[in-house]
C-alpha positions in Angstrom: 0.0 0.0 0.0 1.5 3.3 -1.0 2.1 6.2 1.3 -0.7 8.4 -0.1 -3.3 5.8 0.4 -2.2 5.1 4.0 -2.3 8.9 4.6 -5.8 9.2 3.1 -7.1 6.3 5.3 -5.6 7.8 8.4 -7.2 11.2 7.5 -10.6 9.5 7.0 -10.4 7.8 10.3 -9.5 11.1 12.0 -12.4 12.9 10.4 -14.8 10.2 11.5 -13.5 10.3 15.0 -13.9 14.1 15.1 -17.5 13.7 13.8 -18.3 11.1 16.5 -16.8 13.2 19.3 -18.6 16.3 18.1 -22.0 14.5 17.9 -21.7 12.5 21.1 -19.9 15.1 23.3 -19.3 18.5 21.7 -22.9 19.3 20.6 -24.2 18.3 24.0 -21.7 20.4 25.9 -22.4 23.4 23.7 -26.2 23.0 24.1 -26.1 23.0 27.9 -23.4 25.6 28.1 -25.4 28.1 26.0 -28.5 27.3 28.0 -26.7 28.1 31.2 -25.4 31.4 29.6 -21.7 30.8 30.1 -18.9 31.0 27.6 -16.1 28.4 26.9 -13.4 30.0 29.2 -15.9 30.3 32.0 -16.8 26.7 31.8 -13.2 25.7 31.6 -12.4 27.7 34.8 -15.4 26.1 36.6 -14.1 22.5 36.0 -10.4 23.3 36.2 -9.2 22.5 32.7 -7.2 24.4 30.1 -9.2 27.2 28.5 -8.8 25.5 25.1 -10.2 22.2 26.3 -13.8 23.1 26.0 -13.3 24.5 22.5 -11.6 21.3 21.5 -14.4 19.2 22.9 -17.1 21.2 21.2 -15.2 21.0 17.9 -14.8 17.2 18.2 -11.0 17.4 18.3 -11.0 15.7 21.6 -13.5 14.6 24.3 -13.6 14.9 28.1 -12.0 12.2 30.1 -14.4 10.0 32.0 -13.1 11.4 35.3 -14.0 14.9 34.1 -17.6 14.1 33.3 -19.1 14.3 36.8 -17.4 17.7 37.4 -18.5 18.9 33.9 -22.1 17.8 34.5 -22.1 19.5 37.9 -20.9 22.8 36.3 -23.6 22.5 33.6 -26.2 21.8 36.2 -27.2 18.4 34.8 -26.9 14.7 35.6 -24.7 12.3 33.7 -27.9 10.6 32.5 -29.0 14.0 31.2 -25.7 14.4 29.4 -25.9 11.1 27.5 -29.7 11.2 27.1 -29.7 14.6 25.5 -28.0 13.6 22.3 -29.9 10.3 21.9 -33.2 11.8 22.9 -33.6 8.9 25.4 -33.9 11.1 28.5 -31.6 8.8 30.6 -29.1 6.0 30.6 -30.3 2.4 30.9 -29.6 0.6 34.1 -27.0 -1.4 32.5 -25.2 1.7 31.2 -25.4 3.3 34.6 -24.0 0.2 36.3 -21.1 0.1 33.8 -20.3 3.8 34.3 -20.5 3.4 38.1 -18.1 0.4 38.0 -15.7 2.3 35.8 -15.5 5.1 38.3 -14.4 2.7 41.0 -11.4 1.4 38.9 -7.9 2.6 39.5 -6.5 5.1 37.0 -4.3 2.4 35.4 -7.3 0.0 35.0 -9.4 2.8 33.5 -6.8 3.3 30.8 -6.9 -0.4 30.0 -10.6 -0.3 29.7 -10.6 2.8 27.5 -8.0 1.2 25.2 -10.0 -2.0 25.0 -13.2 0.0 24.1 -11.3 1.9 21.4 -9.9 -1.3 19.9 -13.3 -3.0 20.0 -15.0 0.0 18.3 -12.3 0.0 15.6 -13.0 -3.8 15.0 -16.7 -3.0 14.9 -16.2 -0.3 12.3 -14.0 -2.5 10.2 -16.7 -5.2 10.3 -19.3 -2.7 9.1 -17.0 -1.6 6.3 -16.3 -5.2 5.2 -20.1 -5.9 5.2 -20.8 -2.9 3.0 -18.0 -3.7 0.6 -19.2 -7.2 0.2 -23.0 -6.7 0.2 -24.0 -3.1 -0.9 -24.2 -2.0 -4.5 -24.7 1.5 -6.0 -27.1 1.6 -9.0 -28.3 4.7 -10.9 -32.0 5.4 -10.8 -33.2 7.2 -13.9 -35.7 9.9 -12.9 -37.5 9.5 -16.3 -40.4 7.1 -15.8 -41.4 4.4 -18.3 -45.0 3.8 -19.1 -47.2 0.9 -18.3 -49.9 2.5 -20.4 -49.3 5.6 -22.5 -45.8 6.6 -23.3 -43.5 8.8 -21.3 -40.3 10.6 -22.4 -37.3 8.4 -21.8 -34.8 10.1 -24.1 -34.4 13.3 -22.0 -30.9 12.6 -20.8 -29.5 10.8 -17.9 -30.9 12.6 -14.9 -31.6 10.9 -11.5 -29.9 9.7 -8.3 -28.2 6.7 -7.0 -29.8 3.9 -4.9 -27.9 1.7 -2.5 -29.1 -1.9 -2.5 -28.1 -5.2 -0.9 -26.5 -7.4 -3.5 -28.2 -10.5 -5.0 -28.0 -12.2 -8.3 -30.4 -9.9 -10.0 -29.0 -6.7 -8.6 -25.6 -7.7 -9.6 -26.8 -7.9 -13.2 -28.6 -4.6 -13.2 -27.3 -1.5 -14.9 -30.1 1.0 -14.0 -33.3 1.4 -12.2 -36.4 2.7 -14.0 -39.7 3.5 -12.4 -43.1 2.3 -13.8 -46.0 4.7 -14.3 -49.5 3.5 -15.2 -51.3 0.1 -14.8 -51.0 -1.7 -18.1 -48.5 -4.2 -16.7 -50.6 -5.2 -13.7 -50.6 -7.6 -12.0 -46.9 -8.2 -12.9 -45.8 -4.6 -12.2 -47.7 -1.7 -10.6 -47.5 2.1 -10.9 -44.5 3.3 -8.9 -42.6 0.0 -9.0 -38.8 0.4 -9.4 -37.5 -2.0 -12.0 -34.1 -3.4 -12.2 -33.0 -3.1 -15.9 -30.1 -4.8 -17.6 -29.0 -2.8 -20.7 -29.4 -4.7 -23.9 -30.4 -3.7 -27.5 -32.1 -7.1 -27.9 -34.2 -9.4 -25.8 -35.8 -12.8 -26.3 -39.5 -13.4 -27.1 -41.4 -13.7 -23.9 -39.1 -11.4 -21.9 -40.2 -8.0 -20.5 -38.2 -5.1 -21.7 -37.9 -1.3 -21.7 -38.6 0.2 -25.1 -38.4 3.6 -26.6 -40.7 4.5 -29.5 -40.5 8.0 -30.9 -39.0 9.2 -27.6 -41.6 7.6 -25.4 -40.7 4.9 -23.0 -42.6 1.7 -22.4 -42.3 -1.4 -20.3 -43.9 -4.3 -22.2 -43.5 -8.0 -22.9 -41.9 -8.7 -26.2 -43.7 -11.1 -28.5 -43.4 -11.9 -32.2 -46.5 -9.8 -33.1 -45.6 -6.7 -30.9 -45.3 -5.3 -27.4 -47.9 -6.8 -25.0 -49.4 -5.4 -21.8 -50.3 -7.8 -19.0 -53.5 -5.8 -18.3 -56.0 -7.1 -20.9 -57.6 -3.6 -21.1 -54.6 -2.4 -23.2 -54.1 -3.2 -26.9 -50.9 -4.7 -28.4 -48.4 -2.1 -29.6 -47.3 -2.8 -33.1 -44.6 -1.0 -35.1 -43.3 -1.1 -38.6 -39.7 -1.1 -39.8 -40.2 2.6 -40.5 -41.0 3.4 -36.9 -38.2 4.7 -34.6 -38.3 1.9 -32.0 -35.4 0.6 -29.9 -34.9 -1.7 -27.0 -33.2 -0.2 -23.9 -32.9 -3.4 -21.9 -34.5 -6.4 -20.2 -36.4 -6.1 -16.9 -34.9 -8.3 -14.3 -37.6 -7.7 -11.6 -39.1 -5.1 -9.2 -37.3 -3.8 -6.1 -38.6 -4.4 -2.6 -38.0 -1.8 0.2 -36.2 -4.5 2.2 -33.5 -4.5 -0.5 -32.4 -0.9 0.3 -29.3 -0.3 2.5 -29.6 1.7 5.7 -28.4 5.4 6.0 -25.4 4.3 8.0 -24.4 1.7 5.3 -24.9 4.4 2.6 -22.6 6.8 4.5 -19.9 4.0 4.9 -20.2 3.2 1.2 -19.8 6.8 0.1 -16.8 7.2 2.4 -15.2 4.2 0.8 -16.2 4.8 -2.8 -16.8 8.6 -3.4 -18.7 9.4 -6.5 -16.6 10.9 -9.3 -17.4 14.6 -10.0 
């Protein structure tokens, strides 16, 4: 691994640590400090720390030592449960968390350092496991904002505009090149209005397959048969075209997406950190 890549990984880890510290500690300290109407130097003087310490905590560059938390909470006029409950919206720590914190406070300074190092190491392992899961199981696929019709036509040649979706890998998703959304009911009960279809790009499909077609600029999702493009809803007629018509196949439909196939926000953030989109 070259030096530049090692440096970028180290920088990414440092940025994530700062963001974690800022969310879990810095934002909470700032909130209660401003509610109490005191500035950073005043709070630092009240708890006996360097005047820059509070600034570093609130910026996420560092976090208060566990030994400092009781004094910090007393200065802010809150309980330790208030401190940790504030950022989570939980109101208070669980009994298990309170018992763990109480036990930690009875350890010697040396044993506290051992526990802190163990926690940091376990968190790093946990983060690495999350990154490995995302790398192996999450895929990013472009979702075209232009909808294709299950009924009357819709423009599908307006350019490549849309957003990316993050999905859990499976054999169909691994074959998909694009996601296109259905509008209309002509393909019911196979596909419904609003269904997001996994599409594999192809200029030709076999008879009996469902495909995405563009005819004179309008997009359709239909089953391809020898006599034309068929809807699955019997209310709609067969679409027939001549050799003079401007018709082309965009790709074959692999299936419709289910909401359970979408990655979580945390997994999406990990993916984007690992694989930034090219500008």
